[in-house]
N, C-alpha and C positions, 0 to 999 in steps of 0.2 A: 650454584643454584641460589637464587634470591628467595628468601623467605620473609614473611611479614615481620616488621620490626616489633610487633606486639607479642611474638612467640618467643618464649624463653629458649635459648640455644640448647640447654640441657634437655628440655622437654622435646624439642625438635629432633635431636639426635636419638632419643629413646623411641619416638614415634616412627622415625624412618626405619630403625631396626625392627620394630614390631611389625610394621607394614610389610617389610621385606619377608619376614618369617611367615606372615599370614599369606602373602602371595605365593611364596614357595610351596606352602602346603596345598593351596588350590591347584597350582601347576602340576604338582606330583600326582594329583588325582585326575589329571587330564582336563582341567578347567582352563578357561581363557581369562585374559585381563578383565573383560566385561563381567565374567562370572564372579571374579574376586571382588570387584567393586559392588556388585549387587548383593553378594553374600554378606558383605559388611553392612548392608542396609542403605546404600546410596543408590536411589533409583532415579531421581530427578536431576540428571546431568544434561548440560547443553550438548555435549558430545561424549560418546563412549570412548574409553581409552583404547588406543590402537596397539599399545605395547605394555610390557610389564613395568617399565620405568614410570610411565604415566599413571598406571594403576597404583603403584606404590606411593607416588606423590599425592594423588587424590585421597588415598586412605590416610596417609600421614597428616595431611591438612585437616581431615575430618577428626582425627584423634586430638589435634591441638585446638580445634574450634571450641569456643565457650559453649557450655551446656545450657540448654533452655529448660526452665522449670515451669511446669503447668501451674497456673494460678488457682 
């Protein structure tokens, strides 16, 4: 899997693990990949994830994204 060169490899590894755990918890409750991504707060996606791997990737990328601070 290619990740952005701007993402620290240690941060990426941690984010993937956390995203996996997050998605597993949603799945155990009967949720779908779309439910997991939306529950994480990501609503404006071009396409909804069709499977759990894509949901985990989307959430991990969101975890590694720079935060925006209100002015």
